[in-house]
N, C-alpha and C positions, 0 to 999 in steps of 0.2 A: 055412046054419043055425048053424054053429059060430061064425061072426063075430057073429051076433046074441046068442049065449049067453055068450061070454067076457067082455064088459063086466059083465054081471050077476054072473057067478061071481067076478070080481075084487072087485066091491063087496061081495058076501056074505062072501068070505073075509077081506077087509080089515076088515069090521065085526066079524067073529069075533075077529080079532087085537086090535082096540081093546078088546073085552070081556075077552079073556084078559089083556091088559096091565094093565087097571084092577083086575081081580080079583087078579092076582098081586101088584099094589102093596099091596092091602089085606090080603091073606092070603098071604104067601110060601110058607106050608107046602103050599099047593095045587100048586104047581110047574107052572102051566099053560104056562109059556114053555119050561121044560126038560122036554119031554115027547116021545116019538117021534111021536105023532100030530100034535102041533103042528109038529114039524119036517117031516112030510110035507105038512102044509097050507101051510107056508111054501114048500116046493118047488113045489107046485101053483100057488101064488100067483105065484112067480116065472115059471114057465112060461107061465101065462095072461097075465101082464103083458107079457111079451116078445112073445107071439103077437099080443096086441091092438095093441101099439105097431107091429109090422111091418105088420099089416093096415091100420092107420090111415095109415102112411106111404105104403103102396102105393096106397090109395084116394086120398089127397091128390095124389100124383104123377099118377095116372090122370086125375083131375079137371083138374089143371092143364094136362096135355097136351090134353085135350078142349077146354078153354076157349081155349088157344092156337090150336088147329086152327080152331075156330069163328071166332075174331077174324081169323085169316088168310083164311078163306073169305069173310068179310064185306068185308075189305079188297080181295080180288081181284074180288069182285063189283061193288064201287064203282068200281074201276079199269076194269072192262070196260064200264061203262055210258056 
């Protein structure tokens, strides 16, 4: 379940950062970027992005191993015929 939610959370927090950045550029006195809440969101974004990347790498390696085993099994089946 967590793997399904992290990409969505990363997209939402990233979109929030785009909004904060543009608002901060228009009105610097709002100080959206230099805010404790924004810093907490940045930390959450970093953690979620790392988790998401590790899960994707793990899934890609698992799929590659599966495909290699499948290819090897087909090759052995052809050799046995």
